[in-house]
C-alpha positions, 0 to 999 in steps of 0.5 A: 938263924942258927942254921944260917950261921952254921952254913956260913961257918962251914963255908969259911972253913972250906974256903980256908982249906982251899975246898971249892964250894959247888953251887947245886945244879943239874945232875951230871949226865953221860956226855954225848958228842954231836955228830959223834959215836952213839953212847950205849947204856943198859937201864934197869926196869923202871930206872932212868939214866941221864945224858948231856950234850951241848947244842950250839949254832946248828940245830940238833936231833937227839935219837934214843934207840931201844936196841931190843925194842918190840912194842910201843911204849918201852921208853920215856924220854924227857929233855931239860934245858941248862937250868934243868927246866923241862923242855920236851918229852916223848914216848912215841916215835912220830912226834914229841910234845912240850913239857906238861902236854900229855899224849892223852890230851893230844889225842894220841893212842898206842900205835904200832912202831917201826923198831928200826927207828929211834925216839927222837927230839929236835933241839933248836940252835943255841940252846946250850947245855941239854940234859936227856933223861931216858926211862926204861918202862919195861920189866926187863933191862933195856940197852939204849943207844943215844946219838946227837946229829946236826939236823937239816933246817930250812929257815922260812922267814917271809919266804916268797911264794909266787905260784905258777906262771900266768900262762902255760901248761903248769896250773899249780905249784906246791911248796913244802915245809915241816914243823920241826921245833916246838913253837916254830912258825914258818912265814910266807908272802904271796907274790903272784897275781890276784885271783889265784887260790890256795890249798893247805894240807898235811900227810894222812894221819899226821899227828902234829896238827898244823894250821895256817893263819892267812893275813893274821886272821887267828880267829879263822885259821885254815886247817889241813885239807882246806882248798879254794882260798882266794889270794891277793898279791901281798897276802901273808901266811903263817904255819904253826902247830895248833897250840904250839904243843908239839913238833915232828919230823919230815922226809924228802917227799915234801922237803928235800932238806929233811932226811929223818925218814919219819913223815910227821910235821910236814905240810904243803901249800899249793897255789893254783890259777 
């Protein structure tokens, strides 16, 4: 009780002296401008540095580049929201995972990496203030460059999939997409003839573990590589990451709107007659 009284007295004294009392919150970070120049910092061994940016009406991809990278696992990147709550993390350049989802539990081991690519995280639009904490996991100083760029996004909300024409040389039609954000669910509606078939697939070695839910049948999801699924006009599809634990990136191979150069998170839906 004495501590409470002392705190009130202190606040009153500060107010009388025209001193602003600041409520504790997330620690300030080095400011990064979206679509601006990269910010470079040197981080000591086992130390970390905080960066901050604001995500508005467009989604953003945060790129963290270890300028002297030679092996996998040099950095650990964790993203926090404006309330300083953990949102996502990565120490792998192929995808990122939700906070609390360990890479070991996601069946991911050490991999060779392309040292020209950054560790990246996609942030959905309207997230507001975002804090990025970068940890140097090596025994030597690390020069780290952080950039934030507006990323390409193709909204898919009940998008129509018609399949190939009922006659002619074209017997199949491929639709491509990519799971770019944690918790993303792409939804589609089939508008073609009854009796066509569906195949669902992802690139070989993909780590996002996407699945397709046909007509809300969550007890029997369609896994990548499955083909010959019969379709009826009006069938609905939902594509999401298994468990919504991770998301990835995509290249223009499947989705022309994607320019990340990393082919994880992609999926394809093939409709044949």
